[in-house]
N, C-alpha and C positions, 0 to 999 in steps of 0.2 A: 532836794525837794522832799524826799520822804521824811527827813528829820524835821523840816518845817511843818509838816502835817502831824508831827508827833508819832510817826510810825517808826518802828525799829527795823533796821535792815536785816536783823536776824530772822525775821518772820516773812521776808519778801524774797522771792526768787525772781531774778531778772535774767531773761533769756535773750541776750543780744550778743553780738560778737564785739567784745571789748578788746580792740586791737592792742592797746597798751599792755594788757595782761597777757595776751596770746603771744606777743613778741618774746616774752621772757620765760614763760612756763611751758613745760611739756604737757601733753594731753591730760594725764592724771593730776597734774599740779593744780590747774584751775578748779578741779572738782572739790577737793577738800577745803579750799580756802574759806568759803562761807562758814564752815563749821567752827572756825576760829575767829570769826568777826561778829560784830553786833551783839556780843554778850552771851552767845550760845557756845557751849563747849562740847564738842564731839570728840571722843577719844580717837586718836590717830588710827588705830586698827579698825574701829567702826566706820570712820570716814573713808578709809581705804576700801573696805568691803562694799560700802554703799557706792562709792565712785566706780569700783570695778564692775559691780552689777549693772549700774546705769550705762557705763561704756559698752558692756557686752550687749545689753538690750538695744543699744543704738548702733550696733555693728562695728564697734571700735576696739574690741578686746585685743586684737593683734596689733593695734597701733598705739597702745597705751604709753609707750615711752618716746613717741615721736615728738619732735619740736614743731611748733606752729608752721614754720616754713616747709616742713615735710608733709603737712596735711593740706588737703584740698579745701576749698571754701565750704563745701558741704560738710566735711569732717570737722572743720572749725566750728561750724554752726551746731553740730551735734554735741561737741565738747561744751559749748556755751549752754546748751539745754541741760546737759548732765550737771553742770555747775549750778544752774538755777534750781535744780531739784534736790541737790545733795542734803539740804537741811529739812526736807519735807516741809516746805514753806506754807504758811497760812494763806499767802497771796502770791500768785504767779503772774508776772507781767512778761509777755512775749511779743516781740516785734518781728513779724515775718518769720516765724519759726521754721517754715518749710521752703523758704525762698530759694535756697541754694541746693535743694535736694531733688533727686530723681523721684519718680512715682513711688517705687517700693520703699525707699528710705523715708520719703515724706509721709506715707501712710503709717509707717512704724512710729514716727514722731507724733502724728495725730493721735494714734491709739495710746501712746505713752502719756501725752498731755491730758487726754480725755480721762484716762484712768486716774491720774493724779488728782484731777479736778473732781470727778464724780465719786471715786471710791474713797478718797482720803479727805474729802470735804474742803478742798482748797478753793479759794476764790480765784478765778482766772480772768484776766483781760488779755485777749489775744488779738493782735492787729495783723490782718492778712489780706492778700488779694486771692488766696487759694480757696477755691470752692470746697475742697475736701474738708476744710475745717468746719464748715457750716453744719455738717451732719452731727457734730459732737457738741454744738452750742446749745445753751439754754435760751440765749437771747442774741439776736443779730441786729447790729446797728450799722446802717449803711450811710457813708459820708461821700459827698462829691464836692470837690473844690472847697473843702473846709466846712461845708454846711450839712446839717442833718437831713437826710432824704427820707429815712424810714427806720423805725425801731419795731422789731417783731419778737414777741415771746414765742419760743419754740416749745411745743408740747410733746 
């Protein structure tokens, strides 16, 4: 879809649990992959440092060598978020980024994503049922049964 729109996957961070990747790769494995895809080259050492920093921020530093089957759903979700942020993307797409997380971890993810979007100038589209995400949004669009209910600019 992104290629059809002329977008480069090198500039897009996609935060979803891609089970086909998670079945094969340990936690730090999914993080550096985008640095080697889509035309962007990140040196392995730099990618590892960025991945390790993101995993630590997301509370996964001690789990960095675990295989997906050894991670909970919430841990897999946080690995997907780290992977989406590894390239410091221009656009971040996140589908239910806090869905599998407890309150504390969910808040940490909200803060991380808000920081990425606001401090680094990333464009973000976050789809969620989680009201914690609304406090960090610039615009909230509400949908019900596939129809637009409301679009509000947050100031």
